[in-house]
C-alpha positions as CSV (number, residue, x, y, z in Angstrom):
1,M,55.3,158.9,-43.8
2,A,53.0,157.0,-46.2
3,K,49.9,158.5,-44.5
4,A,51.3,162.0,-44.9
5,I,52.0,161.4,-48.6
6,A,48.6,159.9,-49.2
7,I,46.9,162.9,-47.6
8,I,49.0,165.5,-49.5
9,V,48.1,163.6,-52.8
10,A,44.5,163.8,-51.8
11,R,44.8,167.5,-51.0
12,I,46.3,168.0,-54.5
13,I,43.5,166.1,-56.1
14,F,40.8,168.1,-54.2
15,S,42.6,171.3,-55.2
16,F,42.9,170.3,-58.8
17,I,39.2,169.4,-59.1
18,F,38.0,172.7,-57.6
19,F,40.6,174.8,-59.6
20,M,39.4,173.0,-62.8
21,A,35.7,173.6,-62.0
22,A,36.4,177.3,-61.4
23,G,38.5,177.5,-64.5
24,F,35.6,176.1,-66.6
25,K,33.3,178.7,-65.1
26,F,35.7,181.6,-65.7
27,A,36.3,180.3,-69.3
28,D,32.6,180.7,-70.2
29,M,30.6,182.4,-67.4
30,G,27.7,182.7,-69.8
31,A,27.4,179.0,-70.3
32,T,27.6,178.4,-66.6
33,A,24.9,181.0,-66.0
34,G,22.8,179.3,-68.6
35,Y,23.2,176.0,-66.9
36,I,22.2,177.6,-63.6
37,T,19.2,179.2,-65.2
38,A,18.1,175.9,-66.7
39,A,18.1,174.4,-63.2
40,G,15.6,177.0,-62.2
41,F,17.7,179.4,-60.1
42,P,17.4,183.2,-60.3
43,M,20.3,185.6,-60.6
44,A,22.3,183.0,-62.6
45,T,25.2,185.2,-63.6
46,F,25.7,186.3,-60.0
47,L,25.5,182.7,-58.7
48,A,28.0,181.6,-61.4
49,W,30.5,184.2,-60.2
50,V,29.9,183.3,-56.6
51,A,30.4,179.6,-57.4
52,A,33.6,180.2,-59.3
53,F,35.2,182.3,-56.4
54,F,33.9,179.8,-53.8
55,E,35.6,177.0,-55.8
56,I,38.9,179.0,-55.9
57,A,38.7,179.5,-52.1
58,L,38.1,175.8,-51.6
59,A,41.0,174.9,-53.8
60,L,43.3,177.3,-52.0
61,A,42.2,175.8,-48.6
62,F,42.9,172.3,-49.8
63,I,46.3,173.0,-51.3
64,S,47.5,175.1,-48.4
65,G,45.9,173.1,-45.6
66,A,44.5,176.3,-44.0
67,F,41.0,175.8,-42.7
68,F,41.2,172.4,-44.2
69,S,38.5,170.6,-42.1
70,E,36.1,173.5,-42.5
71,A,36.7,173.7,-46.2
72,S,36.1,169.9,-46.5
73,M,32.8,170.3,-44.7
74,L,31.7,173.2,-46.8
75,A,32.8,171.4,-50.0
76,G,30.8,168.4,-48.9
77,I,27.6,170.5,-48.5
78,Y,28.3,172.2,-51.8
79,V,28.8,168.9,-53.6
80,I,25.6,167.4,-52.3
81,F,23.7,170.6,-53.2
82,L,25.1,170.3,-56.7
83,A,24.1,166.6,-56.9
84,F,20.4,167.4,-56.1
85,A,20.2,170.7,-58.0
86,F,21.8,169.6,-61.2
87,H,21.7,165.8,-61.3
88,G,18.8,164.8,-58.9
89,P,15.9,162.5,-59.5
90,S,14.0,164.9,-61.7
91,H,16.8,164.5,-64.3
92,W,17.0,160.7,-64.4
93,Q,14.0,160.0,-66.6
94,Q,15.4,162.4,-69.3
95,N,18.9,160.9,-69.2
96,Q,19.8,157.9,-67.1
97,A,23.5,159.0,-67.1
98,E,22.4,161.7,-64.7
99,F,21.9,159.0,-62.0
100,G,25.6,158.1,-62.4
101,F,26.6,161.8,-62.0
102,F,24.3,162.0,-59.0
103,V,26.0,159.0,-57.3
104,D,29.5,160.3,-58.1
105,H,28.8,163.3,-55.9
106,F,28.3,161.0,-52.9
107,T,31.6,159.3,-53.5
108,F,33.2,162.7,-53.5
109,L,31.3,163.5,-50.3
110,A,32.7,160.4,-48.7
111,G,36.3,161.5,-49.4
112,L,35.6,165.1,-48.2
113,L,34.1,163.8,-44.9
114,F,37.1,161.5,-44.4
115,A,39.4,164.5,-45.1
116,A,37.4,166.7,-42.7
117,V,37.9,164.2,-39.9
118,H,41.5,163.4,-40.5
119,G,42.8,166.9,-41.3
120,P,45.5,168.1,-43.6
121,E,48.4,166.2,-41.9
122,K,51.9,167.6,-42.4
123,W,52.9,170.5,-44.6
124,A,49.8,172.6,-43.9
125,L,49.6,176.3,-43.2
126,R,47.3,175.5,-40.4
127,H,49.9,173.6,-38.6
128,T,52.5,176.2,-39.2
129,F,50.7,179.5,-38.5
130,L,47.5,178.7,-36.6
131,R,48.8,176.4,-33.8
């Protein structure tokens, strides 16, 4: 039972993080697009909207448990992409705190990989509808 509770708490935390990230994007899509432009990406507004909806999809997968392992792997790829694109080595000389942000993404990746391997445990739509 303790394992199931720990996993559901982790699912809630993952969901909250991605819902919150999407919420910040929706709250000021222009600022998000500006941040994406500053990183050198084209079509920043389009990418900002894609990122926001992708984060909503990830949050829903984590909270429901549907496609949990797949969402964990996709989130891991996304998080590492964000680490390099927005906090990578080219940013460290300007602001040493960026290195800390960069490393934090790898801690998040470790949790996502662990989640992908262990699955959503009990109380997941996947276990109810897809088995």
